[in-house]
PyMOL commands that place a pseudoatom at each C-alpha (Angstrom):
pseudoatom trace, name=CA, resn=MET, resi=1, chain=A, elem=C, hetatm=0, pos=[-28.763, -9.579, -0.770]
pseudoatom trace, name=CA, resn=ARG, resi=2, chain=A, elem=C, hetatm=0, pos=[-25.263, -9.803, 0.522]
pseudoatom trace, name=CA, resn=LEU, resi=3, chain=A, elem=C, hetatm=0, pos=[-22.443, -10.122, -1.995]
pseudoatom trace, name=CA, resn=THR, resi=4, chain=A, elem=C, hetatm=0, pos=[-19.211, -11.765, -0.985]
pseudoatom trace, name=CA, resn=ARG, resi=5, chain=A, elem=C, hetatm=0, pos=[-16.078, -11.943, -3.059]
pseudoatom trace, name=CA, resn=ASP, resi=6, chain=A, elem=C, hetatm=0, pos=[-14.409, -15.344, -3.392]
pseudoatom trace, name=CA, resn=GLY, resi=7, chain=A, elem=C, hetatm=0, pos=[-11.267, -15.196, -1.256]
pseudoatom trace, name=CA, resn=SER, resi=8, chain=A, elem=C, hetatm=0, pos=[-9.754, -18.376, -2.653]
pseudoatom trace, name=CA, resn=SER, resi=9, chain=A, elem=C, hetatm=0, pos=[-7.796, -16.593, -5.391]
pseudoatom trace, name=CA, resn=GLY, resi=10, chain=A, elem=C, hetatm=0, pos=[-4.863, -15.859, -3.090]
pseudoatom trace, name=CA, resn=THR, resi=11, chain=A, elem=C, hetatm=0, pos=[-5.147, -12.144, -3.862]
pseudoatom trace, name=CA, resn=HIS, resi=12, chain=A, elem=C, hetatm=0, pos=[-4.989, -9.720, -0.947]
pseudoatom trace, name=CA, resn=LEU, resi=13, chain=A, elem=C, hetatm=0, pos=[-7.764, -7.131, -0.784]
pseudoatom trace, name=CA, resn=ILE, resi=14, chain=A, elem=C, hetatm=0, pos=[-8.402, -4.309, 1.627]
pseudoatom trace, name=CA, resn=ARG, resi=15, chain=A, elem=C, hetatm=0, pos=[-11.736, -4.935, 3.326]
pseudoatom trace, name=CA, resn=GLY, resi=16, chain=A, elem=C, hetatm=0, pos=[-11.845, -1.827, 5.498]
pseudoatom trace, name=CA, resn=TYR, resi=17, chain=A, elem=C, hetatm=0, pos=[-9.993, 1.247, 6.690]
pseudoatom trace, name=CA, resn=THR, resi=18, chain=A, elem=C, hetatm=0, pos=[-10.606, 3.532, 9.626]
pseudoatom trace, name=CA, resn=PRO, resi=19, chain=A, elem=C, hetatm=0, pos=[-8.072, 5.919, 11.142]
pseudoatom trace, name=CA, resn=GLY, resi=20, chain=A, elem=C, hetatm=0, pos=[-5.790, 3.663, 13.169]
pseudoatom trace, name=CA, resn=GLU, resi=21, chain=A, elem=C, hetatm=0, pos=[-6.809, 0.343, 11.604]
pseudoatom trace, name=CA, resn=LEU, resi=22, chain=A, elem=C, hetatm=0, pos=[-6.679, -1.544, 8.318]
pseudoatom trace, name=CA, resn=ARG, resi=23, chain=A, elem=C, hetatm=0, pos=[-8.596, -4.723, 7.602]
pseudoatom trace, name=CA, resn=ILE, resi=24, chain=A, elem=C, hetatm=0, pos=[-6.915, -6.791, 4.896]
pseudoatom trace, name=CA, resn=ASP, resi=25, chain=A, elem=C, hetatm=0, pos=[-8.543, -10.096, 4.051]
pseudoatom trace, name=CA, resn=ASP, resi=26, chain=A, elem=C, hetatm=0, pos=[-9.519, -11.394, 7.513]
pseudoatom trace, name=CA, resn=GLU, resi=27, chain=A, elem=C, hetatm=0, pos=[-6.687, -9.697, 9.446]
pseudoatom trace, name=CA, resn=ARG, resi=28, chain=A, elem=C, hetatm=0, pos=[-6.667, -6.384, 11.297]
pseudoatom trace, name=CA, resn=PHE, resi=29, chain=A, elem=C, hetatm=0, pos=[-3.577, -4.165, 11.368]
pseudoatom trace, name=CA, resn=GLN, resi=30, chain=A, elem=C, hetatm=0, pos=[-2.907, -1.189, 13.605]
pseudoatom trace, name=CA, resn=CYS, resi=31, chain=A, elem=C, hetatm=0, pos=[0.415, -0.309, 12.006]
pseudoatom trace, name=CA, resn=THR, resi=32, chain=A, elem=C, hetatm=0, pos=[1.860, 0.552, 8.615]
pseudoatom trace, name=CA, resn=VAL, resi=33, chain=A, elem=C, hetatm=0, pos=[1.456, -2.190, 6.000]
pseudoatom trace, name=CA, resn=LEU, resi=34, chain=A, elem=C, hetatm=0, pos=[3.359, -3.036, 2.818]
pseudoatom trace, name=CA, resn=LEU, resi=35, chain=A, elem=C, hetatm=0, pos=[0.969, -4.762, 0.462]
pseudoatom trace, name=CA, resn=SER, resi=36, chain=A, elem=C, hetatm=0, pos=[0.689, -6.206, -3.033]
pseudoatom trace, name=CA, resn=ALA, resi=37, chain=A, elem=C, hetatm=0, pos=[-1.786, -8.667, -4.510]
pseudoatom trace, name=CA, resn=THR, resi=38, chain=A, elem=C, hetatm=0, pos=[0.416, -11.538, -3.298]
pseudoatom trace, name=CA, resn=ALA, resi=39, chain=A, elem=C, hetatm=0, pos=[2.491, -10.081, -0.431]
pseudoatom trace, name=CA, resn=LEU, resi=40, chain=A, elem=C, hetatm=0, pos=[1.478, -8.653, 2.936]
pseudoatom trace, name=CA, resn=GLU, resi=41, chain=A, elem=C, hetatm=0, pos=[3.880, -7.400, 5.609]
pseudoatom trace, name=CA, resn=ALA, resi=42, chain=A, elem=C, hetatm=0, pos=[3.228, -5.432, 8.780]
pseudoatom trace, name=CA, resn=GLU, resi=43, chain=A, elem=C, hetatm=0, pos=[5.743, -2.600, 9.191]
pseudoatom trace, name=CA, resn=PRO, resi=44, chain=A, elem=C, hetatm=0, pos=[5.403, -1.470, 12.833]
pseudoatom trace, name=CA, resn=ALA, resi=45, chain=A, elem=C, hetatm=0, pos=[8.716, 0.454, 12.739]
pseudoatom trace, name=CA, resn=ILE, resi=46, chain=A, elem=C, hetatm=0, pos=[7.348, 2.878, 10.121]
pseudoatom trace, name=CA, resn=LEU, resi=47, chain=A, elem=C, hetatm=0, pos=[5.452, 5.460, 12.135]
pseudoatom trace, name=CA, resn=SER, resi=48, chain=A, elem=C, hetatm=0, pos=[5.761, 8.523, 9.899]
pseudoatom trace, name=CA, resn=LEU, resi=49, chain=A, elem=C, hetatm=0, pos=[7.094, 9.764, 6.576]
pseudoatom trace, name=CA, resn=ASP, resi=50, chain=A, elem=C, hetatm=0, pos=[10.426, 10.385, 8.309]
pseudoatom trace, name=CA, resn=ASP, resi=51, chain=A, elem=C, hetatm=0, pos=[10.849, 6.603, 8.620]
pseudoatom trace, name=CA, resn=LEU, resi=52, chain=A, elem=C, hetatm=0, pos=[10.813, 5.981, 4.855]
pseudoatom trace, name=CA, resn=SER, resi=53, chain=A, elem=C, hetatm=0, pos=[14.243, 4.793, 3.742]
pseudoatom trace, name=CA, resn=GLU, resi=54, chain=A, elem=C, hetatm=0, pos=[16.200, 3.576, 0.755]
pseudoatom trace, name=CA, resn=ALA, resi=55, chain=A, elem=C, hetatm=0, pos=[16.142, 0.046, 2.204]
pseudoatom trace, name=CA, resn=LEU, resi=56, chain=A, elem=C, hetatm=0, pos=[12.348, 0.194, 2.336]
pseudoatom trace, name=CA, resn=SER, resi=57, chain=A, elem=C, hetatm=0, pos=[12.118, 1.397, -1.254]
pseudoatom trace, name=CA, resn=GLN, resi=58, chain=A, elem=C, hetatm=0, pos=[14.312, -1.546, -2.304]
pseudoatom trace, name=CA, resn=ARG, resi=59, chain=A, elem=C, hetatm=0, pos=[11.927, -3.945, -0.551]
pseudoatom trace, name=CA, resn=VAL, resi=60, chain=A, elem=C, hetatm=0, pos=[8.994, -2.341, -2.350]
pseudoatom trace, name=CA, resn=LEU, resi=61, chain=A, elem=C, hetatm=0, pos=[10.787, -2.601, -5.695]
pseudoatom trace, name=CA, resn=ALA, resi=62, chain=A, elem=C, hetatm=0, pos=[11.503, -6.285, -5.002]
pseudoatom trace, name=CA, resn=LEU, resi=63, chain=A, elem=C, hetatm=0, pos=[7.725, -6.835, -5.335]
pseudoatom trace, name=CA, resn=GLU, resi=64, chain=A, elem=C, hetatm=0, pos=[8.144, -5.823, -9.020]
pseudoatom trace, name=CA, resn=PRO, resi=65, chain=A, elem=C, hetatm=0, pos=[5.263, -3.337, -9.152]
pseudoatom trace, name=CA, resn=GLU, resi=66, chain=A, elem=C, hetatm=0, pos=[4.382, -1.177, -12.131]
pseudoatom trace, name=CA, resn=LEU, resi=67, chain=A, elem=C, hetatm=0, pos=[2.910, 1.365, -9.687]
pseudoatom trace, name=CA, resn=VAL, resi=68, chain=A, elem=C, hetatm=0, pos=[3.514, 2.174, -6.012]
pseudoatom trace, name=CA, resn=LEU, resi=69, chain=A, elem=C, hetatm=0, pos=[0.833, 3.855, -3.900]
pseudoatom trace, name=CA, resn=LEU, resi=70, chain=A, elem=C, hetatm=0, pos=[1.852, 5.672, -0.726]
pseudoatom trace, name=CA, resn=GLY, resi=71, chain=A, elem=C, hetatm=0, pos=[-1.030, 6.199, 1.699]
pseudoatom trace, name=CA, resn=THR, resi=72, chain=A, elem=C, hetatm=0, pos=[-0.018, 8.903, 4.165]
pseudoatom trace, name=CA, resn=GLY, resi=73, chain=A, elem=C, hetatm=0, pos=[-2.711, 8.634, 6.832]
pseudoatom trace, name=CA, resn=ALA, resi=74, chain=A, elem=C, hetatm=0, pos=[-5.808, 10.791, 7.270]
pseudoatom trace, name=CA, resn=ARG, resi=75, chain=A, elem=C, hetatm=0, pos=[-4.507, 13.468, 4.923]
pseudoatom trace, name=CA, resn=GLN, resi=76, chain=A, elem=C, hetatm=0, pos=[-2.200, 13.625, 1.945]
pseudoatom trace, name=CA, resn=ARG, resi=77, chain=A, elem=C, hetatm=0, pos=[1.372, 14.546, 2.856]
pseudoatom trace, name=CA, resn=PHE, resi=78, chain=A, elem=C, hetatm=0, pos=[4.436, 14.233, 0.681]
pseudoatom trace, name=CA, resn=PRO, resi=79, chain=A, elem=C, hetatm=0, pos=[7.641, 12.359, 1.579]
pseudoatom trace, name=CA, resn=GLU, resi=80, chain=A, elem=C, hetatm=0, pos=[11.148, 13.594, 0.848]
pseudoatom trace, name=CA, resn=LEU, resi=81, chain=A, elem=C, hetatm=0, pos=[11.601, 13.881, -2.910]
pseudoatom trace, name=CA, resn=SER, resi=82, chain=A, elem=C, hetatm=0, pos=[14.384, 11.297, -2.828]
pseudoatom trace, name=CA, resn=PHE, resi=83, chain=A, elem=C, hetatm=0, pos=[11.976, 8.559, -1.710]
pseudoatom trace, name=CA, resn=GLY, resi=84, chain=A, elem=C, hetatm=0, pos=[9.668, 8.880, -4.723]
pseudoatom trace, name=CA, resn=ALA, resi=85, chain=A, elem=C, hetatm=0, pos=[12.593, 9.511, -7.080]
pseudoatom trace, name=CA, resn=ARG, resi=86, chain=A, elem=C, hetatm=0, pos=[13.877, 5.987, -6.418]
pseudoatom trace, name=CA, resn=PHE, resi=87, chain=A, elem=C, hetatm=0, pos=[10.733, 4.540, -7.997]
pseudoatom trace, name=CA, resn=LEU, resi=88, chain=A, elem=C, hetatm=0, pos=[10.772, 6.942, -10.916]
pseudoatom trace, name=CA, resn=ARG, resi=89, chain=A, elem=C, hetatm=0, pos=[14.427, 6.050, -11.662]
pseudoatom trace, name=CA, resn=ALA, resi=90, chain=A, elem=C, hetatm=0, pos=[13.318, 2.397, -11.785]
pseudoatom trace, name=CA, resn=SER, resi=91, chain=A, elem=C, hetatm=0, pos=[10.521, 3.325, -14.255]
pseudoatom trace, name=CA, resn=VAL, resi=92, chain=A, elem=C, hetatm=0, pos=[7.860, 2.541, -11.641]
pseudoatom trace, name=CA, resn=GLY, resi=93, chain=A, elem=C, hetatm=0, pos=[4.932, 4.908, -11.169]
pseudoatom trace, name=CA, resn=PHE, resi=94, chain=A, elem=C, hetatm=0, pos=[4.619, 6.558, -7.751]
pseudoatom trace, name=CA, resn=GLU, resi=95, chain=A, elem=C, hetatm=0, pos=[1.471, 8.168, -6.366]
pseudoatom trace, name=CA, resn=VAL, resi=96, chain=A, elem=C, hetatm=0, pos=[0.925, 9.817, -2.978]
pseudoatom trace, name=CA, resn=MET, resi=97, chain=A, elem=C, hetatm=0, pos=[-2.568, 10.106, -1.460]
pseudoatom trace, name=CA, resn=ASP, resi=98, chain=A, elem=C, hetatm=0, pos=[-4.369, 9.817, 1.850]
pseudoatom trace, name=CA, resn=THR, resi=99, chain=A, elem=C, hetatm=0, pos=[-4.655, 6.214, 3.064]
pseudoatom trace, name=CA, resn=GLY, resi=100, chain=A, elem=C, hetatm=0, pos=[-8.399, 5.916, 2.384]
pseudoatom trace, name=CA, resn=ALA, resi=101, chain=A, elem=C, hetatm=0, pos=[-7.888, 6.877, -1.261]
pseudoatom trace, name=CA, resn=ALA, resi=102, chain=A, elem=C, hetatm=0, pos=[-4.874, 4.561, -1.512]
pseudoatom trace, name=CA, resn=CYS, resi=103, chain=A, elem=C, hetatm=0, pos=[-6.975, 1.648, -0.206]
pseudoatom trace, name=CA, resn=ARG, resi=104, chain=A, elem=C, hetatm=0, pos=[-9.712, 2.236, -2.766]
pseudoatom trace, name=CA, resn=THR, resi=105, chain=A, elem=C, hetatm=0, pos=[-7.207, 2.684, -5.592]
pseudoatom trace, name=CA, resn=PHE, resi=106, chain=A, elem=C, hetatm=0, pos=[-5.302, -0.453, -4.598]
pseudoatom trace, name=CA, resn=ASN, resi=107, chain=A, elem=C, hetatm=0, pos=[-8.442, -2.604, -4.743]
pseudoatom trace, name=CA, resn=VAL, resi=108, chain=A, elem=C, hetatm=0, pos=[-9.460, -1.239, -8.154]
pseudoatom trace, name=CA, resn=LEU, resi=109, chain=A, elem=C, hetatm=0, pos=[-6.003, -1.807, -9.619]
pseudoatom trace, name=CA, resn=VAL, resi=110, chain=A, elem=C, hetatm=0, pos=[-5.732, -5.330, -8.191]
pseudoatom trace, name=CA, resn=ALA, resi=111, chain=A, elem=C, hetatm=0, pos=[-9.167, -6.150, -9.651]
pseudoatom trace, name=CA, resn=GLU, resi=112, chain=A, elem=C, hetatm=0, pos=[-7.851, -4.977, -13.033]
pseudoatom trace, name=CA, resn=GLY, resi=113, chain=A, elem=C, hetatm=0, pos=[-4.892, -7.344, -12.686]
pseudoatom trace, name=CA, resn=ARG, resi=114, chain=A, elem=C, hetatm=0, pos=[-2.334, -4.537, -12.376]
pseudoatom trace, name=CA, resn=ARG, resi=115, chain=A, elem=C, hetatm=0, pos=[0.960, -5.059, -10.546]
pseudoatom trace, name=CA, resn=VAL, resi=116, chain=A, elem=C, hetatm=0, pos=[0.518, -2.550, -7.739]
pseudoatom trace, name=CA, resn=ALA, resi=117, chain=A, elem=C, hetatm=0, pos=[2.218, -2.224, -4.361]
pseudoatom trace, name=CA, resn=ALA, resi=118, chain=A, elem=C, hetatm=0, pos=[0.915, -0.053, -1.541]
pseudoatom trace, name=CA, resn=LEU, resi=119, chain=A, elem=C, hetatm=0, pos=[2.665, 1.300, 1.523]
pseudoatom trace, name=CA, resn=LEU, resi=120, chain=A, elem=C, hetatm=0, pos=[-0.149, 2.334, 3.858]
pseudoatom trace, name=CA, resn=LEU, resi=121, chain=A, elem=C, hetatm=0, pos=[0.590, 4.478, 6.906]
pseudoatom trace, name=CA, resn=LEU, resi=122, chain=A, elem=C, hetatm=0, pos=[-2.057, 4.929, 9.572]
for i in range(1, 122): cmd.bond("trace and resi %d" % i, "trace and resi %d" % (i + 1))
show_as sticks, trace
zoom trace
């Protein structure tokens, strides 16, 4: 039996991840993605942790998340402390993990109705 989730809710879900590609809803992305339950933006200019900026953190905060997930590719790597500190100063949780773990965590939190944003690097 094949189970299919109703996609009519308007909520974005990650359907698949392989190194170099994300599948969100029915779209495929081969670049960094900024994602929440209701927002989805490709971020092709963000190629590495060195590209994370204050302007980007402000865009993430504009999504009004209670938690931000940073997926750092095939393995967990940490950004400059100042990037995560911006979220903590705004009383927003900030977690860093590999992108596969961030995808799984995002879907669970969205299913729970949590206000989560994810920045997923490939």
